[in-house]
Kinemage of the C-alpha trace (Angstrom):
@kinemage 1
@onewidth
@group {chain A} dominant
@subgroup {mainchain}
@vectorlist {calphas} color= white
{ca unk a 1} P -393.675 38.994 0.682
{ca unk a 2} L -396.507 36.931 2.596
{ca unk a 3} L -399.877 38.331 2.118
{ca unk a 4} L -402.099 39.837 4.320
{ca unk a 5} L -403.008 36.877 6.732
{ca unk a 6} L -400.274 34.768 6.028
{ca unk a 7} L -397.872 33.165 8.828
{ca unk a 8} L -394.409 33.560 7.559
{ca unk a 9} L -392.252 31.174 8.885
{ca unk a 10} L -390.611 27.335 9.353
{ca unk a 11} L -392.531 23.822 7.952
{ca unk a 12} L -392.652 21.058 10.240
{ca unk a 13} L -394.343 18.368 10.828
{ca unk a 14} L -395.103 16.965 14.639
{ca unk a 15} L -397.413 13.700 15.132
{ca unk a 16} L -397.629 13.456 11.415
{ca unk a 17} L -399.474 17.505 11.393
{ca unk a 18} L -397.852 19.896 9.352
{ca unk a 19} L -397.461 23.642 10.715
{ca unk a 20} L -396.205 26.698 9.413
{ca unk a 21} L -394.175 28.114 13.074
{ca unk a 22} L -392.179 31.510 12.736
{ca unk a 23} L -388.856 31.991 15.207
{ca unk a 24} L -385.597 30.664 14.205
{ca unk a 25} L -385.682 28.215 11.833
{ca unk a 26} L -382.956 25.799 13.591
{ca unk a 27} L -384.761 26.269 17.309
{ca unk a 28} L -387.947 25.431 15.581
{ca unk a 29} L -387.176 22.825 13.598
{ca unk a 30} L -385.192 21.342 17.249
{ca unk a 31} L -387.713 22.100 19.750
{ca unk a 32} L -390.602 20.334 16.819
{ca unk a 33} L -388.762 17.481 16.346
{ca unk a 34} L -388.276 16.565 20.086
{ca unk a 35} L -392.258 17.526 20.915
{ca unk a 36} L -392.397 14.580 17.361
{ca unk a 37} L -390.599 12.084 19.215
{ca unk a 38} L -392.099 12.633 22.470
{ca unk a 39} L -395.788 12.378 21.252
{ca unk a 40} L -394.472 9.334 18.981
{ca unk a 41} L -393.099 8.052 22.250
{ca unk a 42} L -396.546 8.339 24.317
{ca unk a 43} L -398.405 7.206 21.607
{ca unk a 44} L -396.370 3.513 21.693
{ca unk a 45} L -397.509 2.951 25.290
{ca unk a 46} L -401.225 2.753 24.260
{ca unk a 47} L -403.649 3.574 21.382
{ca unk a 48} L -404.555 7.138 22.605
{ca unk a 49} L -406.491 10.337 21.363
{ca unk a 50} L -404.342 12.802 19.555
{ca unk a 51} L -405.584 15.844 21.876
{ca unk a 52} L -404.700 13.148 25.061
{ca unk a 53} L -401.381 12.121 23.097
{ca unk a 54} L -400.419 15.883 23.263
{ca unk a 55} L -401.189 16.985 26.442
{ca unk a 56} L -399.267 14.213 27.892
{ca unk a 57} L -396.171 15.293 26.011
{ca unk a 58} L -396.860 18.424 27.373
{ca unk a 59} L -396.722 17.698 30.645
{ca unk a 60} L -393.762 15.231 30.490
{ca unk a 61} L -391.768 18.042 28.903
{ca unk a 62} L -392.675 21.120 31.341
{ca unk a 63} L -391.437 18.368 34.272
{ca unk a 64} L -388.610 17.720 32.039
{ca unk a 65} L -388.198 21.448 32.251
{ca unk a 66} L -388.899 21.842 35.995
{ca unk a 67} L -386.539 19.298 37.243
{ca unk a 68} L -383.788 21.156 34.642
{ca unk a 69} L -384.337 24.750 36.535
{ca unk a 70} L -384.426 22.857 39.675
{ca unk a 71} L -380.641 21.397 39.258
{ca unk a 72} L -380.024 24.651 37.341
{ca unk a 73} L -380.893 26.924 40.618
{ca unk a 74} L -378.928 24.087 42.708
{ca unk a 75} L -375.549 24.728 40.534
{ca unk a 76} L -376.360 27.984 40.572
{ca unk a 77} L -376.425 27.945 44.290
{ca unk a 78} L -373.208 25.749 44.477
{ca unk a 79} L -371.325 27.795 41.973
{ca unk a 80} L -372.487 31.257 44.022
{ca unk a 81} L -371.273 30.087 47.240
{ca unk a 82} L -368.103 28.216 46.144
{ca unk a 83} L -367.210 31.616 44.023
{ca unk a 84} L -367.593 33.273 47.483
{ca unk a 85} L -365.686 31.040 49.961
{ca unk a 86} L -362.763 31.650 47.151
{ca unk a 87} L -363.411 35.161 47.154
{ca unk a 88} L -362.494 35.009 51.004
{ca unk a 89} L -359.992 32.938 50.358
{ca unk a 90} L -358.003 35.412 47.723
{ca unk a 91} L -358.883 38.269 50.536
{ca unk a 92} L -357.557 36.492 52.912
{ca unk a 93} L -354.697 34.879 51.007
{ca unk a 94} L -354.030 39.082 50.388
{ca unk a 95} L -353.758 39.762 53.504
{ca unk a 96} L -351.395 37.040 54.691
{ca unk a 97} L -348.802 38.961 51.961
{ca unk a 98} L -349.537 42.121 53.295
{ca unk a 99} L -349.005 41.033 56.858
{ca unk a 100} L -345.754 39.451 55.723
{ca unk a 101} L -344.662 42.438 54.460
{ca unk a 102} L -344.985 44.439 57.080
{ca unk a 103} L -343.495 42.038 59.012
{ca unk a 104} L -340.542 42.124 56.795
{ca unk a 105} L -340.205 45.722 57.181
{ca unk a 106} L -340.549 45.767 60.986
{ca unk a 107} L -336.837 45.090 62.504
{ca unk a 108} L -336.068 41.526 63.486
{ca unk a 109} L -335.019 42.840 66.869
{ca unk a 110} L -338.054 44.351 67.832
{ca unk a 111} L -340.051 41.098 66.779
{ca unk a 112} L -337.888 39.186 69.338
{ca unk a 113} L -338.968 41.321 71.838
{ca unk a 114} L -342.699 39.938 71.472
{ca unk a 115} L -342.004 36.232 70.549
{ca unk a 116} L -340.302 33.506 71.938
{ca unk a 117} L -337.352 32.029 70.570
{ca unk a 118} L -339.335 29.362 68.713
{ca unk a 119} L -341.788 31.739 66.484
{ca unk a 120} L -338.245 33.537 65.990
{ca unk a 121} L -336.638 30.764 64.493
{ca unk a 122} L -340.336 29.915 62.247
{ca unk a 123} L -339.812 33.830 61.346
{ca unk a 124} L -336.200 33.911 60.598
{ca unk a 125} L -337.065 30.610 57.901
{ca unk a 126} L -337.761 32.673 55.320
{ca unk a 127} L -335.891 35.779 55.971
{ca unk a 128} L -333.042 36.544 53.498
{ca unk a 129} L -329.829 36.517 54.685
{ca unk a 130} L -328.474 39.619 56.495
{ca unk a 131} L -325.596 41.024 53.725
{ca unk a 132} L -322.922 40.051 56.424
{ca unk a 133} L -323.232 37.688 59.275
{ca unk a 134} L -320.444 37.999 62.075
{ca unk a 135} L -319.232 34.884 63.460
{ca unk a 136} L -318.614 34.171 67.046
{ca unk a 137} L -315.048 34.991 66.139
{ca unk a 138} L -316.346 38.652 64.893
{ca unk a 139} L -314.514 37.516 61.879
{ca unk a 140} L -316.791 38.665 58.400
{ca unk a 141} L -318.733 35.900 56.227
{ca unk a 142} L -319.550 36.656 52.659
{ca unk a 143} L -322.889 37.713 51.944
{ca unk a 144} L -325.039 34.535 51.607
{ca unk a 145} L -327.616 35.013 48.627
{ca unk a 146} L -329.647 31.485 50.021
{ca unk a 147} L -332.770 31.744 52.646
{ca unk a 148} L -332.024 30.141 56.043
{ca unk a 149} L -333.052 26.416 56.162
{ca unk a 150} L -335.220 25.416 58.976
{ca unk a 151} L -332.272 23.313 60.235
{ca unk a 152} L -330.104 26.891 61.423
{ca unk a 153} L -329.991 26.819 65.373
{ca unk a 154} L -330.617 30.298 66.710
{ca unk a 155} L -327.482 32.323 67.375
{ca unk a 156} L -325.787 30.326 65.016
{ca unk a 157} L -325.015 30.635 61.620
{ca unk a 158} L -324.249 27.379 59.864
{ca unk a 159} L -326.616 24.605 59.212
{ca unk a 160} L -327.001 21.781 61.546
{ca unk a 161} L -326.180 18.465 59.877
């Protein structure tokens, strides 16, 4: 146990001076190494008093921090905008699926009154073929399990070649 008045912590050296700093040992060591490297970088530019080197290092590190904060804000804002756009797309997609399900439940004949034949054919492309289809001679055709392809003529149940 440390005596009263003594600081417990990590021993680090910054710019040739030893310090005992409390905190997470790995984080304290990492930060101290960064400050030491920054101060040595500034000293290489020319001979300056230690206090001035420390002040310039603090200013440069503060500037770096400010730039990182600004970049993070831009990234966060863009991310938020992207999430909002994606949320809207998901909601719109869910609405389309719901509308599509409602259209499938509505009889085709009632939709035919409200659409021209081109739209009806477009709707039928994704409709499952009815359990039985009668051709022009009124003979029953076996159940077709596939979907009608875009090459089907209105009123004709055979694909166009």
